C-alpha positions, 0 to 999 in steps of 0.5 A: 887685624886692626886697632880697636878704633878701626874695627867695624864688625865682629867675627867668631871663628867656630872651626879654624877653616878660614881666616880673614887676612890683609893684602898688601897693595903690591900683592907681595911684590907681584905687581909691575914696577910701573904700577907700584910707582904710580897706580894708586887706585889699583894698589888700593884696590889690591889692599881693599877689604879683608880676604877670606882665606882658606887655612885648609884646602877644599876640593870641589867635585862636579858630577852629573850636574851637581857639585860637592865640596869637602876638605882635601887631604888628611884634614877631613876628619878633623874638620868633621869633628870640629863641625860636630862639636861647634854646632851644639855650642853655637845653638846653646850659646845663642849664635844659631836658632835651634832648628832654624834655617841656618841650623838645618843647613849647617847640620848637613855639613860644611857645604851644600848645593843650591840652584837659582832657577834654571841656572847652573848649580852653585855650592855654598861653603861655610867658612866656619866664621860668623860675623856681625857688622856694627850698627849702621853698616852692612858687610859686602861679600864679593870675589877676591878680584885682582888675585883670584882663582879664575875657575870660580865665580863668587856671588855677591852678598850683603849682610845687614846690621840686624843685630845678630851674628850670621854664618859667613857663607861663600856661594861659588859657581864653578866655570865650565872650563874647570876640571871635574875636581877643583882644589881651592886654596888661599884667598877665595873671596873678600869681605868689607864693611860698607855704608848703606846710607847713600843717595846717588843722583844722576845729572848732566855735565852742564849741571856739574861744570866743576867736574868737566873743568877738573877733567880738563885741568888734570889732563892738560898739555903738561900732563901729556908731555910728562906722560910720554917719558915717565909716570906723572904721579899727578893723581897721587899729588892731587889726592894728597893735596886735596886731603891736606886742604881738607885737613887745614880747613878742619883745623880752622874750624870749617869744612869748606863750602862744598863740605858744609852740607855733605860731611867733613873730611877723613874719619869725621865725614863717615861719622857725619854721613851716618847721621844722614844720607850721603849724596853722590852725583853720577855726572853723565857726559855721553851716551850709554849712561850708567845705571843706578842700582840698589841692593834690596835683599840681604842675608840675615840670621833668618837663613842662608837665602837672601830676604828683602831688607825689612829695616829702615828705608836705607839701601846700599846704592851703587852705579853699574857701568856698561860697555858703550862700544862693542870691541874685540881685543887680542893679546899675543904676549907683546902687543894688545890690539883693540878693535872697536866698531869704528862707527859706534866709537865715532858716534859716541865720541861726537856725542861726548864733544857735543855734551862738553860744547853745550856745557862750556862752549866751543872755545873750551873744546879748542883749548882742551883738545887733549883732555877731550881726545883722551876721553873720547877715544874710549880705549887706552893701551898699556905698554907692550908686554902687559895684557892690560888696557883702559876703558874710560866710561863717558860719565863721572862720579862725584862723592862728598869730601872724605869719600872714595869709590870702590870700582869692582870689576865684572868679569867676562869670557877670557878677561877680568876687569880689575878692582880699584879705589878712586878718591872721587871727591877730588878725581871723578873718572872711574876707568875700567882696567881690563886684564886679558887672560886669553892668549892669541884668540880675541876676547869679545865685549858686546855693547851693554856688557857690564864692566864695573860696579861703583860703590861709594864708600867712606875712606875710613872703611877702606881698611877697616878691621874686626873684633874677635869674639870667642865662645862664651865657654872658651 
């Protein structure tokens, strides 16, 4: 899957049921031409990580409040034989603890049902793979995002670097509107290495004035003049120019003033960051400040149920962005109309302007009216015919040189928020891009609904691969 230097975890395939595959940024030519030309964050979001891809279809059946998953078609007996043969080998060669929790769970078959409290039943499907992250990294399992089966939801999971191989299990919830028999094929989830050594600190805009100035410089009058008739490609040039400057600084033997305490650019930044915690700033510019969250439970070789992380003080930190303005949106195939609660939008926009005025003064507001308007209007539509629009959170994310942010969208009734990757060491906005899946009837997004999970990540991990491990007697 990648050159040896890019491999960040190990994989043992015990069954041949699933493979880890790489997506192209344009989803094999499926994205709109305008996106392919200009929307680098979405293209990188499409290509992020490795897709857990079924090589044999699986059928999930719902009956009397329970779920059952089994191979579809003529593959059932072959997989059953492979499963019966694999478990003794995994135990005898030390990949599974005999009579341990994993051994007992997998002995019952490829899939089993679990339930969290009074919630709906979920099915845990063993992919036939076992994985082990390199030291200092965790593995994050999440949904397939921008090209996914919308009738299932994948539970986010994290596998820590405790030195042991762990069976790769995907936990699925079947949506209520799904048929009683649901066929799963192709990409069902995504796995990627992440770095847990991150400290996220919140601050106000006045404490990070360079972030506000960068926003104003990007969304200047020239940007809007070009935007009226064509794609600007300004983000692509900005990120490319920043990378070139960091490379030149490194060639001259220095990381630059900003990078001196936070790691250098490119692959080196990730390696240096692993020697100590990287520092990320959440810069709040208005109401409804995002939350800083930490993963404290991980999946280990002890068993399928997540347990508290007992290692060092490391945690995987992220930022959760919630909706600040209640709204409805309707797509009719041509026009996507967004109807926010106008008083709430006006109050929020006024609060953002006050924040910028307190940080920079009224003259700055007058000189950068377009940049402020672009932020305070909160919603930005796409061209006619596209079921997409932007929501722009009133906060920014600033990462060390060589780091980007994974924007993992959270889905709701009738819509998806899409996955993207933003180079937040040069561009600090983290928009939520909506894909409306319902036609004719409105979607409703209340205040406080989660939109994005922002995960800072070194760029050398964005397209990391894996090393294949084989049975000792293979």
